C-alpha atoms as one frame of an Amber mdcrd trajectory, in Angstrom:
protein
   0.049 -32.886  10.305  -1.410 -29.906   8.460   1.511 -29.896   6.021   1.110
 -33.609   5.333  -2.646 -33.183   4.814  -2.100 -30.265   2.445   0.507 -32.275
   0.519  -1.893 -35.209   0.111  -4.845 -33.001  -0.947  -2.886 -30.790  -3.347
  -2.889 -31.930  -6.973   0.140 -29.818  -7.920   3.512 -31.320  -7.122   6.606
 -29.224  -7.746   9.149 -30.550 -10.186  12.674 -29.655 -11.207  13.141 -26.169
 -12.690  12.851 -25.932 -16.477  14.054 -23.357 -18.925  11.021 -21.511 -20.235
  11.197 -18.477 -22.533  11.135 -15.298 -20.425  12.528 -16.889 -17.252  15.998
 -15.435 -17.729  14.564 -11.965 -18.236  12.524 -12.247 -15.021  15.552 -13.466
 -13.047  17.697 -10.584 -14.368  14.947  -8.121 -13.435  14.665  -9.602  -9.928
  18.450  -9.490  -9.438  18.525  -5.872 -10.615  15.783  -4.867  -8.161  17.387
  -6.821  -5.304  20.775  -5.238  -6.077  19.319  -1.731  -6.028  17.478  -2.337
  -2.756  20.617  -3.803  -1.160  22.828  -0.944  -2.319  20.268   1.629  -1.124
  19.991  -0.054   2.284  23.758  -0.090   2.855  24.189   3.442   1.501  21.494
   4.770   3.851  22.874   2.976   6.915  26.630   3.337   6.450  26.580   6.728
   8.163  24.836   5.242  11.217  27.497   2.554  11.435  30.331   5.080  11.219
  28.795   7.545  13.701  28.053   4.764  16.188  31.532   3.317  15.832  33.366
   6.657  16.112  31.223   8.592  18.632  29.264   5.916  20.507  25.621   5.091
  21.056  24.633   8.386  22.685  25.892  10.431  19.759  24.281   7.957  17.361
  20.932   8.571  19.040  21.313  12.336  18.613  22.448  11.867  15.027  19.508
   9.612  14.206  16.991  12.065  15.695  18.610  15.004  13.869  18.606  13.059
  10.603  14.947  12.104  11.053  14.111  15.731  11.796  16.037  16.742   8.680
  14.096  14.270   6.497  10.682  15.028   7.993   9.903  18.075   5.807  10.889
  16.171   2.675   8.533  13.331   3.557   5.742  15.697   4.534   6.188  17.549
   1.244   6.664  14.633  -1.116   3.879  12.366   0.145   0.909  14.564  -0.845
   2.650  15.745  -4.008   3.314  12.157  -5.019  -0.337  11.182  -4.675  -1.441
  14.217  -6.687   1.275  13.756  -9.304   0.594  10.050  -9.793  -3.124  10.619
 -10.280  -2.534  13.547 -12.653   0.160  11.831 -14.694  -1.683   8.506 -14.875
  -4.312  10.140 -17.103  -1.722  11.186 -19.679   0.207   9.147 -22.202   3.787
   8.660 -21.100   5.450   9.930 -24.283   3.229  12.942 -24.872   4.322  16.564
 -24.685   1.664  17.305 -22.056   3.107  14.534 -19.842   6.579  16.067 -20.070
   5.247  19.553 -19.311   3.283  18.382 -16.231   6.191  16.289 -14.998   8.594
  19.232 -15.255   6.128  21.515 -13.430   5.740  19.014 -10.588   9.513  18.602
 -10.378  10.063  22.375 -10.350   7.535  22.970  -7.548   8.971  20.136  -5.461
  12.540  21.379  -5.933  11.606  24.997  -5.184   9.827  24.203  -1.930  12.250
  21.451  -0.908  15.351  23.580  -1.408  13.798  26.410   0.569  12.989  24.129
   3.493  16.443  22.539   3.292  18.173  25.922   3.291  16.091  27.073   6.261
  16.931  23.958   8.253  20.592  24.306   7.374  20.646  27.805   8.815  18.411
  27.355  11.864  18.510  23.582  12.389  20.382  23.813  15.673  17.780  26.236
  17.036  14.962  23.951  15.889  16.548  21.009  17.697  16.959  23.024  20.904
  13.383  24.313  20.628  11.965  20.846  19.951  13.917  18.900  22.584  14.824
  21.641  25.020  18.122  21.272  26.879  18.109  17.518  26.193  18.688  18.362
  22.529  22.090  19.955  23.184  24.547  18.391  20.763  28.291  18.304  21.319
  29.874  20.984  19.118  32.312  18.661  17.366  29.484  16.260  16.535  26.953
  18.839  15.368  29.356  20.023  12.661  28.789  16.724  10.852  25.058  17.220
  10.354  23.692  19.435   7.581  21.419  21.268   9.993  24.308  22.803  11.922
  26.837  23.276   9.135  26.329  27.045   9.026  27.436  27.430  12.653  30.711
  25.458  12.385
């Protein structure tokens, strides 16, 4: 009843699609964005599918927790830096030399800190998992070799 009432009260009635200048460009842009999101989704979840299929649901749970723990420092680092960088860079003109200089500084700091944290977790990731989860966090040796956190011990 609400839909019928809205239809009667609404003055706009949709018609057949028409070709208007700029429509093709918007559709191409939308398809490009949708394609990138789809590819990113499947690329990020293909490993979960393979681990679950090969090792089972228990190993997939351990893998997912280890992967989340691996990504946590990156998220904790990039979130505040992103808010600072966006506000700082939004005041500058995109093509200016100062914009390039600030952007490269932000990128260098992020890479320096991120690579240090990543290297630390690669070397001591297994110990961090055991410390965080206790004995429940014990990973099977053949499985832990597949995660970046335990690659140094394999």
